[in-house]
C-alpha positions as CSV (number, residue, x, y, z in Angstrom):
1,M,14.5,-0.9,-1.9
2,L,17.5,-2.8,-3.3
3,A,20.7,-0.8,-4.1
4,F,22.8,-2.2,-6.9
5,A,26.5,-1.6,-6.8
6,T,28.1,-0.9,-10.2
7,G,31.5,-0.1,-11.4
8,E,34.8,-1.9,-11.6
9,S,36.3,0.1,-8.7
10,R,33.6,-1.0,-6.4
11,R,34.0,-4.6,-7.4
12,S,37.8,-4.6,-7.0
13,T,37.5,-3.0,-3.6
14,Q,34.9,-5.5,-2.5
15,W,37.0,-8.6,-3.5
16,A,40.5,-7.2,-2.9
17,G,41.0,-9.5,0.1
18,V,39.7,-12.6,-1.5
19,R,42.7,-13.7,-3.6
20,R,44.6,-16.9,-4.2
21,S,48.0,-16.8,-2.4
22,L,49.5,-20.1,-3.6
23,P,53.1,-19.7,-4.9
24,G,53.4,-19.7,-8.7
25,R,49.7,-18.9,-9.3
26,S,48.2,-15.8,-10.5
27,T,46.1,-13.8,-8.1
28,R,42.4,-13.8,-9.1
29,P,39.1,-13.9,-7.3
30,L,38.2,-17.2,-5.8
31,L,34.5,-16.6,-6.7
32,D,32.6,-15.9,-9.9
33,P,33.9,-12.9,-11.8
34,L,30.5,-11.3,-11.4
35,P,29.9,-12.1,-7.7
36,G,27.1,-9.5,-7.3
37,I,24.6,-11.3,-9.5
38,P,24.0,-14.3,-7.2
39,V,23.6,-11.9,-4.2
40,V,21.1,-9.7,-6.1
41,L,19.1,-12.8,-7.3
42,A,19.0,-14.2,-3.7
43,A,17.8,-10.8,-2.4
44,L,15.1,-10.6,-5.1
45,F,14.0,-14.2,-4.3
46,A,13.8,-13.3,-0.6
47,V,11.7,-10.3,-1.3
48,A,9.3,-12.2,-3.5
49,C,8.9,-14.9,-0.9
50,A,8.2,-12.3,1.8
51,V,5.0,-11.2,0.0
52,E,2.1,-12.9,1.8
53,E,-0.7,-11.7,-0.4
54,P,-0.7,-11.2,-4.2
55,P,-1.4,-7.6,-5.3
56,P,-5.1,-6.7,-5.5
57,R,-6.8,-7.2,-8.9
58,L,-10.1,-6.2,-10.3
59,G,-12.7,-9.0,-10.0
60,E,-10.9,-10.6,-7.0
61,P,-11.5,-10.2,-3.2
62,L,-9.5,-7.7,-1.2
63,A,-7.4,-9.1,1.6
64,D,-8.7,-8.3,5.1
65,L,-7.2,-5.6,7.2
66,R,-8.1,-4.9,10.8
67,G,-7.1,-2.2,13.2
68,A,-8.3,0.3,15.8
69,T,-10.6,3.3,15.1
70,L,-10.2,6.7,16.6
71,D,-12.8,5.6,19.3
72,G,-10.6,2.6,20.2
73,D,-12.9,0.0,18.6
74,T,-11.7,-2.7,16.3
75,L,-12.6,-2.4,12.6
76,S,-12.2,-5.1,9.9
77,I,-12.6,-4.6,6.2
78,H,-14.2,-8.1,5.9
79,G,-16.6,-7.0,8.7
80,F,-18.4,-4.9,6.1
81,R,-19.3,-7.9,3.9
82,G,-22.9,-7.5,2.7
83,S,-22.3,-3.8,2.0
84,P,-20.5,-2.0,-0.8
85,V,-17.3,-0.5,0.6
86,L,-14.9,2.2,-0.5
87,V,-11.4,1.7,1.1
88,N,-9.0,4.7,0.9
89,L,-5.4,4.6,2.1
90,W,-4.3,8.1,3.1
91,A,-2.2,10.2,5.5
92,T,-2.3,13.8,6.8
93,W,1.1,14.6,5.3
94,C,-0.1,13.5,1.8
95,L,-1.4,16.6,-0.1
96,P,-3.3,14.7,-2.8
97,C,-5.0,12.7,0.1
98,R,-6.1,15.9,1.8
99,T,-7.4,17.3,-1.5
100,E,-9.3,14.1,-2.3
101,T,-11.0,13.7,1.2
102,P,-13.8,16.2,0.6
103,F,-14.8,14.4,-2.6
104,L,-14.8,11.0,-0.8
105,Q,-17.0,12.6,1.9
106,S,-19.4,13.8,-0.7
107,V,-19.6,10.3,-2.3
108,Y,-20.3,8.9,1.1
109,E,-23.1,11.4,1.7
110,R,-24.7,10.8,-1.7
111,H,-24.7,7.0,-1.5
112,R,-24.8,6.0,2.2
113,D,-28.6,5.5,1.9
114,Q,-27.8,2.8,-0.7
115,G,-25.6,1.1,2.0
116,L,-22.2,2.5,0.9
117,R,-19.6,2.4,3.6
118,V,-16.3,4.3,3.4
119,V,-13.2,3.4,5.3
120,G,-10.3,5.8,5.4
121,V,-7.2,3.9,6.4
122,S,-4.7,6.4,8.0
123,V,-1.1,5.3,7.7
124,D,0.1,8.2,9.8
125,A,2.5,7.3,12.6
126,G,1.0,6.7,16.0
127,A,2.5,10.0,17.3
128,A,0.4,11.8,14.7
129,R,-2.9,10.8,16.1
130,A,-3.8,14.3,17.1
131,Q,-3.2,15.5,13.5
132,V,-5.4,12.8,12.2
133,E,-8.2,13.8,14.6
134,E,-7.8,17.5,13.8
135,F,-7.9,16.9,10.0
136,I,-10.9,14.6,10.2
137,Q,-12.8,17.3,12.2
138,E,-11.7,20.1,9.9
139,A,-12.7,18.2,6.7
140,G,-16.0,17.1,8.2
141,V,-15.3,13.4,7.6
142,E,-18.2,11.3,8.8
143,Y,-17.1,7.9,7.5
144,D,-15.0,5.3,9.4
145,I,-11.3,5.8,10.0
146,L,-9.0,2.8,10.6
147,L,-5.6,3.6,12.1
148,D,-2.7,1.8,10.6
149,P,0.4,3.4,12.1
150,E,2.7,0.5,11.0
151,G,1.6,0.9,7.4
152,R,0.6,-2.7,7.1
153,S,-2.0,-1.8,4.5
154,L,0.7,-0.5,2.1
155,D,2.3,-3.9,2.0
156,L,-0.9,-5.9,2.1
157,Y,-2.4,-4.0,-0.8
158,S,0.8,-3.4,-2.7
159,A,0.3,0.4,-2.6
160,L,3.5,2.0,-3.8
161,G,2.2,5.5,-2.7
162,L,-0.7,7.4,-1.4
163,P,-3.6,7.8,-1.9
164,A,-4.9,4.4,-2.9
165,T,-8.6,3.6,-3.4
166,Y,-10.5,0.3,-3.7
167,I,-14.2,-0.1,-4.2
168,L,-15.6,-3.5,-3.1
169,D,-19.0,-5.0,-3.9
170,P,-21.1,-6.6,-1.1
171,E,-19.2,-9.9,-1.6
172,G,-15.8,-8.1,-1.1
173,I,-14.9,-8.3,-4.8
174,I,-12.8,-5.3,-6.1
175,R,-14.8,-3.4,-8.7
176,F,-12.4,-0.4,-8.9
177,L,-8.9,0.3,-7.8
178,R,-6.7,3.3,-8.2
179,L,-3.1,3.9,-7.0
180,G,-3.1,7.7,-6.9
181,P,-5.8,10.3,-6.5
182,V,-9.3,9.7,-7.8
183,Q,-10.6,12.5,-10.1
184,E,-14.2,13.5,-9.6
185,E,-14.9,13.1,-13.3
186,D,-13.2,9.7,-13.6
187,P,-15.7,7.4,-15.5
188,Q,-14.0,4.3,-14.2
189,F,-14.5,5.4,-10.6
190,W,-18.2,6.0,-11.2
191,S,-18.6,2.7,-13.2
192,G,-17.0,0.7,-10.4
193,L,-19.0,2.4,-7.8
194,H,-22.3,1.8,-9.6
195,E,-21.4,-1.8,-10.1
196,A,-20.7,-2.2,-6.4
197,L,-23.9,-0.5,-5.4
198,R,-26.2,-2.9,-7.5
C-alpha cells in the first residue's frame, strides 16, 4: 500500500536541508516545489510494472497456480483442463470463508458426477497447517485443497480480500468470478456453474 504524505509542515521538514546557500540568493528548494509528485508517480509505475498477470476477467482463461496438497502431492489448476473447476481462495481465519465452505461442499457433492472439481486454495501461513487440516475435517470437505502459504494466489488473481471464487469451464475459461462470499441464491453463480458444466 502506498502512503501519501500531505501537509506543508511535512514538506518543509523533508526539504529543509536542501537549500541554496550562495551569497546574495534567496533560500528555496533546489527541486520542484511539489517534489512528492514524481516520487509517487515513479512508485505507481513500479507497482504497475510488477504485475505479471492481468486481473482475471469473465470469458478469459485463469492463470495457472500450482502448489502442494495436504498429502504432499503437487496440484496445478491447469492440470484440471478437460473438467469444469471451481477455484476458491480462503483461509481458516476468514469468517466468511468458513461460513461459505459447507455450501461449496454441497455444490461439489451435487455436481461431481458431472465432472465438477473444486479446489480450495488455502492462503493460511505454513505454521497454520494443523488448523487447516482440523477445519477441513470438521467441515467434512472432500474436495481438493491446495496450500498457498505465501499468498501467491492473491497477487496472481488480483484478489483484494477473501474469499474469492472463480468457476472455469473445461477449457479453463472463467464463467463466474466473485471477490467476496458467494450467496447460495446468487443467480450469477448458478448461471456460471451451469455454463461451465455444459
